[in-house]
ZAKE-857913 format. One record per residue (C-alpha): chain; residue number from 1; z, x, y. Coordinates in Angstrom, 2 decimals. Layout:
BEGIN
[A, NUM, [Z, X, Y]]
...
//
This chain:
BEGIN
[A, 1, [23.58, 282.83, 118.35]]
[A, 2, [24.75, 283.08, 121.52]]
[A, 3, [25.65, 281.01, 124.84]]
[A, 4, [22.95, 282.57, 126.13]]
[A, 5, [20.53, 281.96, 123.90]]
[A, 6, [21.72, 278.15, 123.45]]
[A, 7, [21.45, 277.45, 127.49]]
[A, 8, [17.66, 278.56, 127.28]]
[A, 9, [16.61, 274.93, 127.65]]
[A, 10, [18.85, 275.44, 130.96]]
[A, 11, [18.55, 278.31, 132.21]]
[A, 12, [17.54, 277.67, 135.51]]
[A, 13, [20.31, 274.96, 136.42]]
[A, 14, [22.83, 276.75, 134.79]]
[A, 15, [21.68, 279.81, 136.83]]
[A, 16, [21.80, 277.35, 140.36]]
[A, 17, [24.91, 276.00, 139.01]]
[A, 18, [26.55, 279.05, 139.13]]
[A, 19, [25.23, 280.41, 142.39]]
[A, 20, [26.33, 277.11, 144.44]]
[A, 21, [29.73, 277.94, 142.74]]
[A, 22, [29.97, 281.56, 143.96]]
[A, 23, [28.74, 280.09, 147.63]]
[A, 24, [30.92, 277.42, 147.95]]
[A, 25, [33.92, 279.50, 149.68]]
[A, 26, [31.39, 279.40, 152.41]]
[A, 27, [31.38, 275.72, 152.83]]
[A, 28, [34.96, 276.29, 153.56]]
[A, 29, [37.99, 276.20, 157.02]]
[A, 30, [40.33, 278.68, 156.42]]
[A, 31, [40.82, 282.01, 155.19]]
[A, 32, [42.82, 282.11, 152.67]]
[A, 33, [41.42, 278.93, 151.19]]
[A, 34, [38.00, 280.92, 151.66]]
[A, 35, [39.34, 283.54, 149.55]]
[A, 36, [40.85, 281.95, 146.73]]
[A, 37, [38.21, 279.66, 146.04]]
[A, 38, [36.43, 283.16, 146.03]]
[A, 39, [38.75, 285.10, 143.63]]
[A, 40, [38.05, 281.99, 141.33]]
[A, 41, [34.63, 281.90, 140.93]]
[A, 42, [34.29, 285.80, 140.44]]
[A, 43, [34.69, 285.63, 137.05]]
[A, 44, [32.74, 283.38, 135.27]]
[A, 45, [33.70, 281.14, 132.84]]
[A, 46, [31.01, 279.39, 130.07]]
[A, 47, [30.51, 277.00, 132.07]]
[A, 48, [30.68, 274.33, 128.85]]
[A, 49, [31.43, 270.84, 130.72]]
[A, 50, [28.47, 271.74, 132.95]]
[A, 51, [26.01, 272.51, 130.41]]
[A, 52, [26.78, 269.04, 127.93]]
[A, 53, [26.09, 267.36, 131.04]]
[A, 54, [22.76, 268.89, 131.35]]
[A, 55, [21.67, 268.95, 127.64]]
[A, 56, [22.70, 265.51, 127.92]]
[A, 57, [20.47, 264.68, 130.20]]
[A, 58, [17.66, 266.70, 128.47]]
[A, 59, [18.14, 264.92, 125.16]]
[A, 60, [17.32, 262.35, 126.62]]
[A, 61, [14.10, 263.11, 128.42]]
[A, 62, [13.27, 265.64, 127.07]]
[A, 63, [13.57, 267.23, 130.44]]
[A, 64, [11.36, 264.94, 132.21]]
[A, 65, [12.04, 262.41, 135.15]]
[A, 66, [15.72, 263.38, 135.95]]
[A, 67, [16.53, 264.59, 139.46]]
[A, 68, [17.40, 268.05, 139.40]]
[A, 69, [19.44, 268.48, 142.05]]
[A, 70, [21.22, 265.04, 140.93]]
[A, 71, [22.18, 267.14, 137.85]]
[A, 72, [23.40, 270.60, 139.43]]
[A, 73, [25.48, 268.09, 141.47]]
[A, 74, [27.24, 266.58, 138.28]]
[A, 75, [27.78, 269.97, 136.78]]
[A, 76, [29.88, 271.76, 139.84]]
[A, 77, [31.82, 268.12, 140.04]]
[A, 78, [32.22, 269.21, 136.10]]
[A, 79, [33.09, 272.00, 136.94]]
[A, 80, [35.30, 272.02, 140.12]]
[A, 81, [37.13, 269.49, 137.74]]
[A, 82, [38.22, 271.60, 134.73]]
[A, 83, [38.81, 274.40, 137.70]]
[A, 84, [41.44, 272.41, 139.13]]
[A, 85, [43.40, 271.83, 135.58]]
[A, 86, [43.01, 275.33, 134.89]]
[A, 87, [44.72, 276.26, 138.08]]
[A, 88, [47.38, 273.52, 137.07]]
[A, 89, [47.77, 274.62, 133.99]]
[A, 90, [48.84, 278.47, 134.32]]
[A, 91, [51.86, 277.45, 136.98]]
[A, 92, [52.56, 274.71, 134.45]]
[A, 93, [52.01, 278.08, 131.67]]
[A, 94, [52.95, 281.04, 133.63]]
[A, 95, [50.63, 282.86, 132.71]]
[A, 96, [49.34, 285.79, 134.74]]
[A, 97, [45.70, 286.53, 133.46]]
[A, 98, [42.88, 284.14, 132.62]]
[A, 99, [38.87, 285.39, 131.93]]
[A, 100, [39.70, 289.01, 132.60]]
[A, 101, [41.37, 288.62, 135.93]]
[A, 102, [44.58, 288.26, 137.68]]
[A, 103, [45.24, 284.24, 137.78]]
[A, 104, [45.16, 282.05, 141.22]]
[A, 105, [49.06, 281.14, 140.80]]
[A, 106, [49.73, 285.28, 139.84]]
[A, 107, [47.58, 286.42, 143.26]]
[A, 108, [48.56, 284.14, 145.72]]
[A, 109, [51.46, 282.58, 143.75]]
[A, 110, [53.07, 279.03, 142.47]]
[A, 111, [52.87, 276.86, 145.49]]
[A, 112, [49.21, 278.42, 146.98]]
[A, 113, [47.41, 277.60, 143.96]]
[A, 114, [48.81, 274.06, 143.18]]
[A, 115, [47.15, 273.32, 146.39]]
[A, 116, [44.16, 274.90, 145.51]]
[A, 117, [44.22, 272.88, 142.48]]
[A, 118, [44.40, 269.94, 144.46]]
[A, 119, [40.92, 271.29, 146.58]]
[A, 120, [38.65, 271.75, 143.84]]
[A, 121, [39.90, 268.16, 142.60]]
[A, 122, [39.07, 266.73, 146.20]]
[A, 123, [35.19, 268.56, 146.55]]
[A, 124, [34.88, 266.92, 143.24]]
[A, 125, [35.52, 263.55, 143.84]]
[A, 126, [33.47, 264.49, 147.55]]
[A, 127, [30.51, 265.66, 145.06]]
[A, 128, [30.46, 262.15, 142.83]]
[A, 129, [31.25, 260.01, 146.32]]
[A, 130, [28.05, 261.03, 147.87]]
[A, 131, [25.48, 262.01, 145.59]]
[A, 132, [26.29, 259.12, 142.79]]
[A, 133, [26.97, 255.18, 142.17]]
[A, 134, [30.63, 254.59, 142.38]]
[A, 135, [30.98, 254.11, 138.51]]
[A, 136, [30.95, 258.06, 138.67]]
[A, 137, [33.77, 258.33, 140.26]]
[A, 138, [35.11, 255.71, 138.93]]
[A, 139, [34.81, 257.54, 135.57]]
[A, 140, [36.15, 261.12, 136.45]]
[A, 141, [39.12, 258.92, 138.08]]
[A, 142, [40.25, 257.33, 134.67]]
[A, 143, [39.61, 261.10, 132.49]]
[A, 144, [41.77, 262.21, 135.67]]
[A, 145, [44.45, 260.21, 135.03]]
[A, 146, [43.99, 260.17, 130.78]]
[A, 147, [44.38, 263.99, 131.35]]
[A, 148, [47.84, 263.88, 133.01]]
[A, 149, [48.40, 261.71, 131.04]]
[A, 150, [48.14, 264.24, 128.15]]
[A, 151, [49.57, 266.51, 129.51]]
[A, 152, [52.83, 264.78, 129.97]]
[A, 153, [52.67, 263.80, 126.86]]
[A, 154, [52.06, 267.08, 125.59]]
[A, 155, [54.77, 268.81, 127.92]]
[A, 156, [57.23, 265.98, 125.91]]
[A, 157, [56.71, 266.94, 122.96]]
[A, 158, [54.01, 266.70, 119.98]]
[A, 159, [56.03, 265.78, 117.02]]
[A, 160, [53.86, 263.72, 114.88]]
[A, 161, [49.75, 264.07, 114.28]]
[A, 162, [49.52, 260.35, 116.46]]
[A, 163, [50.53, 262.34, 119.43]]
[A, 164, [48.79, 265.26, 118.94]]
[A, 165, [45.75, 263.75, 118.69]]
[A, 166, [46.18, 261.48, 121.33]]
[A, 167, [46.75, 264.29, 123.64]]
[A, 168, [43.95, 266.11, 122.53]]
[A, 169, [41.44, 263.38, 123.36]]
[A, 170, [43.05, 263.37, 126.25]]
[A, 171, [43.15, 266.87, 127.01]]
[A, 172, [39.92, 267.61, 125.66]]
[A, 173, [37.92, 265.24, 123.81]]
[A, 174, [37.85, 262.52, 126.89]]
[A, 175, [36.35, 264.87, 128.71]]
[A, 176, [33.58, 266.58, 127.18]]
[A, 177, [32.49, 262.67, 126.19]]
[A, 178, [32.62, 262.09, 129.92]]
[A, 179, [30.47, 265.10, 130.58]]
[A, 180, [27.66, 264.25, 128.28]]
[A, 181, [27.58, 260.37, 128.82]]
[A, 182, [27.69, 261.02, 133.22]]
[A, 183, [24.50, 263.58, 131.93]]
[A, 184, [23.26, 260.76, 129.54]]
[A, 185, [23.42, 258.84, 132.56]]
[A, 186, [21.71, 261.13, 135.16]]
[A, 187, [18.17, 261.64, 132.04]]
[A, 188, [18.00, 257.51, 132.91]]
[A, 189, [19.06, 257.32, 128.54]]
[A, 190, [19.26, 253.92, 127.77]]
[A, 191, [22.41, 252.22, 126.49]]
[A, 192, [22.09, 253.44, 123.03]]
[A, 193, [21.64, 257.19, 123.99]]
[A, 194, [23.87, 256.52, 126.25]]
[A, 195, [26.60, 255.68, 123.13]]
[A, 196, [25.03, 258.49, 120.62]]
[A, 197, [26.17, 261.47, 123.81]]
[A, 198, [28.87, 260.13, 123.81]]
[A, 199, [30.30, 260.16, 120.56]]
[A, 200, [28.55, 263.22, 120.20]]
[A, 201, [30.99, 264.22, 122.82]]
[A, 202, [34.60, 262.82, 121.75]]
[A, 203, [33.99, 264.11, 118.26]]
[A, 204, [33.18, 268.40, 119.52]]
[A, 205, [35.96, 267.87, 121.99]]
[A, 206, [38.26, 266.81, 119.14]]
[A, 207, [36.63, 269.65, 116.78]]
[A, 208, [36.79, 272.44, 120.00]]
[A, 209, [39.66, 271.38, 120.34]]
[A, 210, [41.59, 271.67, 117.17]]
[A, 211, [39.90, 274.85, 115.88]]
[A, 212, [41.33, 276.63, 119.90]]
[A, 213, [44.42, 275.81, 118.28]]
[A, 214, [44.42, 276.64, 115.07]]
[A, 215, [43.12, 280.19, 116.88]]
[A, 216, [45.40, 280.66, 119.54]]
[A, 217, [48.35, 279.30, 116.96]]
[A, 218, [48.99, 276.62, 119.86]]
[A, 219, [48.74, 274.14, 117.00]]
[A, 220, [52.85, 272.23, 117.16]]
[A, 221, [55.42, 272.83, 114.10]]
[A, 222, [55.63, 269.74, 111.72]]
[A, 223, [51.80, 269.26, 112.25]]
[A, 224, [49.82, 268.52, 109.23]]
[A, 225, [46.25, 268.88, 111.06]]
[A, 226, [43.88, 271.00, 109.32]]
[A, 227, [40.71, 273.34, 109.96]]
[A, 228, [39.44, 271.03, 107.79]]
[A, 229, [39.16, 268.34, 110.20]]
[A, 230, [37.21, 270.33, 112.67]]
[A, 231, [34.89, 270.57, 110.88]]
[A, 232, [34.33, 267.12, 109.77]]
[A, 233, [34.27, 266.82, 113.40]]
[A, 234, [31.52, 268.66, 114.28]]
[A, 235, [30.07, 266.93, 111.45]]
[A, 236, [29.98, 264.11, 112.86]]
[A, 237, [29.09, 265.51, 116.50]]
[A, 238, [25.55, 266.80, 114.88]]
[A, 239, [25.17, 263.47, 113.03]]
[A, 240, [25.36, 262.00, 116.39]]
[A, 241, [23.22, 263.89, 118.57]]
[A, 242, [20.25, 264.30, 115.52]]
[A, 243, [20.43, 260.05, 116.01]]
[A, 244, [18.43, 260.82, 119.29]]
[A, 245, [15.81, 262.56, 117.79]]
[A, 246, [14.84, 266.00, 117.09]]
[A, 247, [13.98, 267.77, 120.53]]
[A, 248, [15.02, 270.83, 121.56]]
[A, 249, [18.15, 270.09, 123.61]]
[A, 250, [19.74, 267.81, 120.98]]
[A, 251, [18.99, 271.01, 118.50]]
[A, 252, [20.75, 273.01, 120.97]]
[A, 253, [23.40, 270.74, 121.69]]
[A, 254, [24.18, 270.69, 117.45]]
[A, 255, [24.08, 274.41, 118.16]]
[A, 256, [26.99, 275.00, 120.46]]
[A, 257, [29.23, 272.85, 117.85]]
[A, 258, [28.31, 275.52, 115.48]]
[A, 259, [28.66, 278.42, 118.05]]
[A, 260, [32.01, 276.27, 119.37]]
[A, 261, [33.79, 276.01, 115.87]]
[A, 262, [32.30, 279.50, 115.24]]
[A, 263, [34.39, 281.04, 118.42]]
[A, 264, [31.24, 283.32, 118.89]]
[A, 265, [30.42, 283.05, 122.15]]
//
């Protein structure tokens, strides 16, 4: 099963998210900034993080009782935050290609790319503060700090398994966990339902990053983590999702785990 099939229950939301992101440059003043935003979103990503929020909202409501516009705004905020981190990562890693096209730093230079990432951050927080209770902004602010802390840890050098897990937790697992948690809250989840999805996202993020590091040969030297641990986290994620009950959305969350672990996008 491919991502397109998994996104079936949230196809309308993904389509609207894609349209709004591609049109975002129209809301910006300044030709240079417009050009950067239009260029970046010309090549769409997997929208993995917004999809986690959309599926989580559906999982606790079975598609009903959801303010779809607020859900789209949440998805945009999460994708902009992710995009900002990608732009900054490309500068740090001196990457020249992403998603089949030249990176922002490759086309516009490092200085402009840093500022472009900052603009994406600003828009992410603006969407949250405009559309949601302050708790949402506080969650994402804390997440941003954790992500930066993880990047600093990685840049300083990972010397043992404990550091590695701390790094991938801040870099990926807390992000996917936050996506699920905030999506659940938009879906009017109970405290128990929110915890199930928060745990799902955390385990999913661990499984995803371990698998990704093995696939890209990015595992730090001397780390004894194995692919079996990615599979263990994947099973823990699916168990957390199915604790919500059996509906189309929980099924797709579990299938999403399988697809990401298999790298069959």
